[in-house]
C-alpha positions in Angstrom: -277.0 47.9 44.0 -278.3 45.3 41.2 -276.6 45.8 37.9 -276.9 44.6 34.9 -275.1 46.7 32.1 -276.5 45.6 29.0 -277.5 48.8 26.9 -274.7 51.3 28.7 -271.3 50.9 27.3 -269.8 53.8 27.3 -267.5 52.5 30.5 -265.7 50.3 27.6 -264.0 52.6 26.0 -265.1 51.6 22.5 -266.0 53.6 19.3 -269.2 51.5 18.5 -270.1 54.2 15.6 -267.9 51.6 13.7 -269.4 48.7 12.3 -266.1 46.6 13.0 -266.0 47.5 16.4 -269.8 46.6 16.9 -269.4 43.1 15.5 -265.9 42.3 17.2 -268.3 43.2 20.7 -270.9 40.3 19.5 -273.0 43.0 17.1 -275.3 41.7 14.4 -275.1 37.9 15.8 -279.0 38.2 16.1 -279.7 40.0 12.8 -277.2 36.9 11.0 -279.7 34.2 13.0 -282.7 35.7 11.6 -281.4 36.2 8.2 -279.5 32.3 8.4 -281.1 29.3 6.8 -284.6 27.8 8.0 -282.7 24.5 8.6 -280.0 26.4 10.5 -279.7 25.2 14.1 -279.4 28.6 15.2 -281.8 30.3 13.1 -284.7 32.9 14.3 -288.0 32.7 12.8 -290.1 36.0 12.7 -292.8 34.6 15.1 -289.8 33.7 17.5 -288.7 36.9 17.6 -292.1 38.3 18.5 -293.2 36.0 21.0 -289.7 36.6 22.8 -290.6 40.3 22.7 -293.5 39.6 24.5 -292.3 37.0 27.1 -289.8 39.8 27.8 -292.9 42.1 28.8 -290.7 44.7 27.1 -292.6 47.6 28.0 -292.5 51.3 25.5 -289.6 53.3 26.9 -291.0 56.5 25.2 -293.1 57.5 28.2 -296.1 55.4 27.7 -295.2 52.0 28.7 -297.4 49.9 26.6 -295.9 46.7 25.9 -294.1 46.2 22.8 -295.2 42.7 21.7 -298.6 43.7 22.1 -298.5 47.2 19.9 -296.7 44.7 17.6 -300.0 42.3 17.4 -302.4 45.1 16.3 -301.0 45.0 12.9 -303.5 43.6 10.6 -303.0 40.3 9.1 -304.1 41.4 5.5 -300.3 42.2 3.8 -301.9 43.8 0.4 -300.4 47.3 1.8 -297.0 48.1 2.5 -296.1 48.0 6.4 -293.8 50.7 8.1 -291.7 50.9 11.4 -291.4 54.5 12.5 -288.5 54.7 15.6 -289.3 57.7 17.6 -286.1 59.6 18.2 -287.6 63.4 19.1 -286.6 63.4 22.6 -287.7 66.7 23.3 -289.2 65.9 27.3 -287.1 68.7 29.4 -284.9 66.4 31.8 -284.8 63.4 29.5 -281.6 62.7 27.3 -281.4 58.7 27.2 -282.3 58.2 23.2 -279.0 60.6 22.4 -277.0 58.0 23.7 -277.6 55.4 21.4 -278.1 58.1 18.3 -274.9 59.1 19.1 -272.6 56.6 20.7 -274.1 53.1 20.2 -276.3 53.5 16.7 -275.6 49.7 15.6 -277.4 48.7 18.6 -280.4 50.5 17.4 -280.3 49.7 13.8 -279.8 45.9 14.5 -282.8 46.4 16.5 -284.4 47.6 13.7 -283.6 44.8 11.4 -284.8 42.4 13.6 -288.1 43.8 14.1 -288.7 44.7 10.4 -287.9 40.9 9.4 -290.4 39.8 12.7 -293.1 41.9 11.5 -292.7 41.5 7.8 -291.6 45.4 7.2 -289.4 46.6 4.2 -289.1 50.1 5.2 -288.2 51.9 8.2 -287.8 55.4 9.2 -286.1 56.8 12.4 -287.4 60.4 13.4 -284.6 62.3 15.1 -284.9 65.5 16.9 -283.6 68.4 14.5 -281.6 69.8 17.4 -279.5 66.5 17.5 -276.8 67.4 15.2 -274.3 64.6 16.5 -276.8 62.2 16.6 -278.2 62.7 13.2 -274.6 62.4 11.4 -273.7 59.2 13.4 -276.5 57.4 13.2 -276.8 58.0 9.2 -273.0 57.4 9.1 -274.1 54.1 10.7 -276.7 53.4 7.9 -274.2 54.0 5.5 -271.9 51.2 7.0 -274.5 48.5 7.0 -275.2 49.2 3.5 -271.7 49.4 2.4 -271.9 45.7 3.9 -274.8 43.9 2.8 -276.9 44.6 5.5 -279.5 47.0 3.7 -280.7 47.6 0.3 -282.1 44.6 -2.1 -281.7 40.7 -0.8 -279.9 41.7 2.1 -277.6 39.1 3.0 -278.5 37.2 0.2 -281.9 36.5 2.0 -284.4 37.5 -0.5 -285.7 40.4 2.0 -285.6 43.6 1.0 -284.9 46.4 3.5 -284.2 50.1 3.7 -283.8 52.4 6.9 -283.4 56.1 6.6 -283.2 59.2 9.1 -285.3 61.8 9.4 -284.9 65.1 11.0 -287.8 67.0 12.8 -287.8 70.5 13.1 -287.7 70.7 17.2 -291.4 70.6 17.7 -292.1 68.8 21.2 -295.7 67.6 20.0 -293.8 65.7 17.5 -292.8 63.2 20.3 -296.7 62.5 20.0 -296.9 59.5 18.0 -299.3 61.0 15.1 -297.8 64.2 15.1 -294.7 62.6 14.1 -296.2 60.6 11.3 -297.9 63.7 10.1 -294.6 65.7 10.3 -292.9 62.8 8.7 -295.5 63.0 5.6 -294.4 66.5 5.3 -297.6 68.0 7.1 -297.6 70.4 10.5 -296.9 68.1 13.0 -300.4 68.0 14.6 -301.6 64.8 16.6 -304.3 63.0 14.6 -307.9 61.9 16.4 -307.7 58.1 16.8 -309.1 55.6 16.1 -307.8 54.6 13.6 -304.3 53.8 15.3 -301.2 54.0 13.4 -301.1 50.2 13.4 -303.9 49.9 11.0 -303.8 53.6 9.4 -300.3 54.9 9.9 -297.6 56.6 7.9 -299.1 57.2 4.0 -302.1 55.6 5.5 -300.5 52.1 5.6 -299.8 49.8 8.9 -297.5 51.0 10.8 -295.5 50.5 13.9 -294.2 53.4 16.1 -291.2 52.4 18.9 -288.6 54.5 20.8 -285.0 54.3 20.1 -284.6 52.6 23.5 -287.3 50.7 23.2 -286.2 48.7 19.7 -282.5 48.9 20.9 -283.5 46.1 23.6 -284.6 43.6 20.8 -281.3 42.2 20.1 -280.8 41.7 23.9 -284.2 40.0 24.3 -283.2 37.6 21.7 -280.2 36.9 22.7 -280.9 36.0 26.5 -284.3 34.9 26.0 -287.7 36.6 27.1 -287.6 34.9 30.2 -284.5 35.7 31.2 -285.0 39.7 30.2 -288.3 39.1 32.4 -286.9 38.2 34.8 -284.3 41.2 35.5 -287.2 43.2 36.6 -290.3 42.7 38.0 -293.9 41.6 36.9 -295.2 42.9 33.9 -292.2 45.3 33.9 -289.2 43.4 32.1 -285.5 44.2 31.6 -283.3 47.0 32.5 -284.0 50.7 32.1 -281.9 53.6 31.4 -282.1 56.5 33.5 -281.2 59.8 33.2 -280.5 62.1 36.4 -280.2 65.6 36.5 -280.3 68.4 38.7 -279.1 69.2 42.3 -277.1 65.6 42.2 -273.2 65.0 42.9 -272.9 62.7 39.3 -275.6 63.8 37.1 -275.7 61.4 33.8 -277.2 58.1 33.0 -277.5 55.0 35.0 -278.7 51.8 33.9 -281.1 49.8 36.9 -283.6 46.8 36.7 -286.7 48.0 36.7 -288.6 47.1 39.9 -285.7 46.6 41.6 -284.1 50.1 42.4 -286.0 52.7 44.5 -285.9 56.5 43.8 -283.7 57.0 47.1 -281.3 54.5 46.0 -281.1 56.3 42.2 -280.6 59.5 43.7 -278.3 58.5 46.6 -276.1 55.4 45.6 -276.2 56.1 41.8 -276.3 59.6 41.4 -274.0 60.6 44.8 -276.6 62.2 46.7 -278.0 66.0 46.7 -275.5 68.2 45.6 -273.7 70.2 48.5 -275.6 67.9 50.9 -278.6 70.0 50.9 -282.0 68.1 52.1 -284.0 67.0 49.6 -286.8 69.2 48.2 -288.5 67.2 45.1 -287.8 65.4 42.6 -289.5 65.2 39.2 -289.5 61.1 38.2 -289.7 60.8 34.8 -289.3 64.3 32.7 -291.0 67.5 33.4 -294.4 66.6 32.6 -294.5 64.1 35.8 -296.6 64.9 39.1 -293.6 65.8 41.6 -292.5 63.6 44.6 -291.8 64.6 47.9 -288.8 63.3 49.9 -291.6 61.0 52.1 -292.1 59.5 48.6 -288.9 58.4 47.3 -288.9 55.0 49.0 -290.7 53.4 45.9 -289.4 51.0 43.5 -289.0 52.4 40.1 -291.1 51.2 37.3 -294.4 51.8 35.4 -296.8 50.4 37.9 -295.2 51.6 41.2 -295.0 55.0 40.5 -298.5 55.6 40.2 -299.1 55.1 44.5 -297.8 58.4 45.1 -299.5 59.8 42.4 -296.7 60.2 39.6 -295.8 58.6 36.6 -292.9 56.7 35.3 -292.7 58.8 32.1 -289.4 59.0 30.1 -287.3 58.2 33.1 -285.7 61.5 33.3 -285.5 62.1 37.0 -285.1 65.6 38.1 -283.9 66.2 41.5 -284.2 69.9 43.4 -282.5 70.6 46.9 -283.9 72.9 49.6 -283.9 76.1 48.8 -285.4 75.6 45.3 -288.4 77.9 44.6 -290.8 75.8 42.7 -292.8 78.6 41.4 -289.8 79.2 39.5 -289.8 75.8 38.2 -293.3 75.8 37.1 -292.7 79.0 35.7 -289.7 77.4 33.5 -292.0 74.7 32.7 -295.1 76.4 32.1 -293.5 78.5 29.6 -292.4 75.8 27.4 -295.5 74.1 27.3 -297.2 77.0 26.6 -295.1 77.4 23.6 -294.8 74.0 22.5 -298.7 73.7 22.0 -299.7 73.1 18.6 -302.8 75.2 18.9 -305.3 72.7 17.4 -307.4 72.4 20.7 -308.8 74.7 22.5 -308.3 74.0 26.4 -304.7 73.4 25.3 -304.1 76.4 23.0 -305.7 78.6 26.0 -305.1 76.7 29.2 -301.4 77.0 28.7 -301.1 80.3 28.2 -303.3 81.4 31.0 -301.2 78.7 33.3 -298.3 80.6 32.2 -299.5 83.7 32.8 -300.8 83.3 36.0 -297.8 81.7 37.4 -295.8 84.6 36.1 -297.8 87.0 38.0 -297.5 84.8 41.3 -294.0 84.5 40.8 -292.9 87.9 40.1 -295.0 89.1 43.7 -298.2 90.2 41.9 -300.4 87.2 43.0 -303.4 87.2 44.4 -305.2 84.3 46.7 -307.6 83.4 44.3 -305.1 82.9 41.1 -303.9 79.6 42.7 -307.5 78.0 42.8 -307.8 79.4 39.3 -304.7 77.6 37.8 -306.0 74.6 39.5 -309.2 74.8 37.8 -307.4 75.7 34.3 -305.4 73.0 34.6 -308.3 70.4 35.6 -310.3 71.8 32.8 -307.2 70.8 30.3 -306.9 67.5 31.4 -308.0 64.5 29.5 -310.0 67.2 26.7 -307.5 67.3 23.9 -306.7 65.2 21.0 -303.4 64.1 22.5 -301.4 64.5 26.1 -299.6 67.5 25.7 -302.3 69.5 27.4 -302.2 66.6 30.6 -298.3 67.3 31.0 -298.5 70.7 31.0 -301.3 70.2 34.0 -299.7 67.7 35.9 -296.8 69.2 37.2 -298.5 72.2 38.0 -301.5 70.8 39.7 -298.8 68.3 41.6 -297.2 71.3 43.0 -300.1 72.9 44.5 -301.2 69.9 46.2 -298.1 69.1 47.9 -296.6 72.6 48.0 -299.7 74.7 48.9 -297.9 77.0 51.4 -295.2 77.8 48.4 -297.7 79.5 46.7 -299.5 81.2 49.7 -295.7 82.3 50.8 -295.3 84.1 47.6 -299.2 86.1 47.6 -298.5 86.8 51.2 -294.8 88.2 50.9 -295.4 89.6 47.3 -292.3 88.4 46.7 -290.3 85.2 46.3 -289.6 83.7 50.0 -286.0 82.1 48.5 -285.1 85.2 47.4 -283.6 86.5 44.0 -282.1 84.1 41.6 
């Protein structure tokens, strides 16, 4: 199994929430290069940071997979307005738990990435938006920021460079929709977390009406690694247009649930489940897997010999998502799974768009009826029609997230719906 441990360092047994330990293990080396004298031999110029990130084909690790360097290039050349960097730490996708690692256990890796990105883009204020339930992550990230400020890496004239920079944490209120970048901005401004119409896009009109770059926690944590090893070397770890390594969270019916760092495009879903995560619990047959968090279309056992990257998974009708694989063994009732997922999206809809506000409720209620044994054959097609009407017809992708798992289960496990209706109960028994 190819394995390059660049991001996950828990195996070292080091407390990386302490600045001195982070420095002892090579931390701040790249930040020092970025703030060195311009005539220094190892000076890392702002344009060089951007160029290396583009060469690395670093794609956003928050779900959309958009190239980070390309997104940075959308900032307007005019610098008459302030620019902002916003880090999306609102990790609310069920089945996803990778960003918490940095917020709780390795915050300086994220913060050094913020410093490098701000220097590269001419940003003087950065906000890290953290999900409100992440009490430990909020506390430890804020503590790391205080440590950086105490040693002159934040504030006015940092490292006597003439460059001012402040990084602040901002606590969300636990709304899933605030993982969508414009809803996050609304929340950050003190408004209800509801997505904005686009265009304009945040890079042009973002936080407080100013140019804003929004990146995921894991995305920015990669920046110091890229500038150290070089964009080309980072790209070579993965596949074409899929540079570097990627943290996968694996949960569900596996023997070793947890976080695993894999080389993009060089590890299959089968290898992730059976080699990294130890196989299915109780050595039962695999029934299904959701590859990247609850919003992703489901995969069947005959589809798992596919490379894990942003492009390959499309071949089996699913998406990479947030890289939170949920494994389900034979005997799992997929109607019960859908019942929980559908209720989640009904609860988390902001209500702004009618297809989402009404559609998520319809789906949740119909799935509930079928699972409870009160279904009729026509209800299955009704769910499909409701999901199809939601898909692509709302301001943000929450409606899509609610529709995709439902449609994929109907498409690939239609017989399970039929059995529930025919028997008037769950064929897998109670529980």
